[in-house]
Residue frames relative to the residue before (quaternion, step in Angstrom):
aa qw qx qy qz dx dy dz
M 1.0000 0.0000 0.0000 0.0000 0.00 0.00 0.00
K 0.6116 0.5687 -0.3566 0.4188 3.59 0.98 -0.74
S 0.6569 0.5187 -0.3274 0.4384 3.59 0.93 -0.78
S 0.6341 0.5168 -0.3523 0.4546 3.62 1.02 -0.61
V 0.6041 0.5274 -0.3587 0.4778 3.60 1.11 -0.60
Q 0.6246 0.5413 -0.3352 0.4523 3.59 0.96 -0.84
N 0.6967 0.4932 -0.2781 0.4405 3.59 0.90 -0.90
T 0.7205 0.4409 -0.2564 0.4698 3.59 1.13 -0.48
K 0.4424 0.6929 -0.4657 0.3274 3.59 1.22 0.07
L 0.4169 -0.6874 0.5413 0.2463 3.53 -1.14 0.76
D 0.4095 -0.6688 0.5602 0.2669 3.54 -1.10 0.70
V 0.4051 -0.7486 0.4753 0.2224 3.56 -0.50 1.22
N 0.6651 0.4980 -0.3064 0.4645 3.61 1.16 -0.46
A 0.7549 0.3564 -0.2034 0.5115 3.61 1.21 -0.25
A 0.5340 0.6651 -0.3981 0.3376 3.59 1.20 -0.43
T 0.4079 -0.6817 0.5541 0.2489 3.54 -1.14 0.75
A 0.6776 -0.4635 0.3673 0.4371 3.56 -1.28 0.21
E 0.6406 0.5347 -0.3210 0.4480 3.58 0.99 -0.84
Q 0.6578 0.4952 -0.3069 0.4773 3.58 0.99 -0.80
L 0.6548 0.5162 -0.3165 0.4523 3.58 0.94 -0.85
V 0.6498 0.5267 -0.3154 0.4482 3.59 0.96 -0.83
S 0.6055 0.5738 -0.3567 0.4206 3.60 1.14 -0.49
I 0.6143 0.5362 -0.3419 0.4672 3.59 1.28 -0.24
K 0.5138 -0.6476 0.4715 0.3071 3.54 -0.90 0.98
G 0.7715 0.3238 -0.2576 0.4834 3.55 -0.85 1.01
I 0.7036 0.3682 -0.2628 0.5480 3.58 1.28 -0.13
G 0.1131 -0.7779 0.6173 0.0324 3.51 -0.72 1.16
P 0.7666 -0.3702 0.2508 0.4608 3.57 -1.27 -0.05
S 0.6861 0.4832 -0.3083 0.4482 3.62 0.89 -0.81
K 0.6510 0.4889 -0.3244 0.4816 3.61 1.01 -0.71
A 0.6188 0.5348 -0.3423 0.4624 3.58 1.01 -0.77
A 0.6592 0.4996 -0.3050 0.4721 3.58 0.94 -0.88
A 0.6511 0.5151 -0.3152 0.4598 3.60 1.00 -0.82
I 0.6283 0.5269 -0.3299 0.4678 3.60 1.03 -0.78
I 0.6853 0.4756 -0.2875 0.4707 3.57 0.86 -0.95
K 0.6319 0.5242 -0.3341 0.4629 3.61 0.97 -0.79
Y 0.6692 0.4887 -0.2991 0.4733 3.59 0.87 -0.94
R 0.6343 0.5406 -0.3175 0.4524 3.57 0.97 -0.92
N 0.6799 0.4848 -0.2871 0.4693 3.58 0.93 -0.87
E 0.6637 0.5206 -0.3023 0.4439 3.57 1.03 -0.80
I 0.7671 0.3591 -0.1988 0.4931 3.60 0.95 -0.82
G 0.5154 -0.6609 0.4079 0.3622 3.57 1.26 -0.16
G 0.7353 -0.3812 0.2152 0.5174 3.59 1.20 0.39
F 0.5017 -0.6445 0.4976 0.2921 3.51 -1.22 0.64
T 0.2799 -0.7520 0.5709 0.1737 3.57 -1.05 0.75
S 0.7768 0.0537 -0.0613 0.6244 3.58 1.29 -0.31
I 0.6000 -0.5818 0.4111 0.3640 3.56 -1.15 0.58
E 0.5889 0.5977 -0.3547 0.4125 3.58 1.16 -0.60
E 0.5505 0.6225 -0.3848 0.4018 3.60 1.20 -0.42
L 0.5037 0.6675 -0.4242 0.3477 3.60 1.18 -0.34
V 0.5908 0.5787 -0.3814 0.4129 3.61 1.10 -0.49
E 0.5741 0.5776 -0.3753 0.4427 3.59 1.26 -0.23
V 0.5876 0.5596 -0.3577 0.4621 3.58 1.28 -0.34
K 0.5194 -0.6506 0.4573 0.3127 3.58 -0.85 1.00
G 0.7957 0.2927 -0.2353 0.4751 3.56 -0.88 1.00
I 0.6855 0.4120 -0.2872 0.5271 3.58 1.26 -0.05
G 0.0613 -0.7998 0.5969 -0.0124 3.53 -0.64 1.20
Q 0.7710 -0.3588 0.2550 0.4602 3.54 -1.31 -0.16
K 0.6461 0.5258 -0.3248 0.4479 3.60 0.98 -0.81
A 0.6661 0.4812 -0.2949 0.4876 3.57 0.94 -0.89
L 0.6223 0.5545 -0.3369 0.4380 3.57 1.00 -0.81
A 0.6264 0.5452 -0.3385 0.4425 3.59 0.96 -0.83
N 0.6676 0.4755 -0.2932 0.4922 3.59 1.03 -0.76
L 0.6879 0.5083 -0.2907 0.4288 3.57 0.86 -0.95
K 0.5691 0.6044 -0.3755 0.4121 3.59 1.14 -0.56
L 0.6074 0.5637 -0.3457 0.4401 3.58 1.19 -0.51
F 0.7918 0.3428 -0.1328 0.4877 3.57 1.12 -0.68
L 0.7574 0.3471 -0.1788 0.5233 3.58 1.22 -0.42
K 0.0703 -0.7668 0.6361 0.0494 3.53 -1.26 0.52
V 0.3836 -0.6781 0.5669 0.2678 3.57 -1.33 0.18
């Protein structure tokens, strides 16, 4: 079962705002902030970099790791 979760994770560097909003804990403003940050830095190199996005802390990151990948 774990491998099927791995296969369904969204790539944080390629996901659209609509795809990001489909993840629990990400609303339109967080999705926009993720995309803005991604564009400014040229893409995430690790999922842990999400904590650099305004509004995403360690607790949110722990949840997002279940649904996102780099």
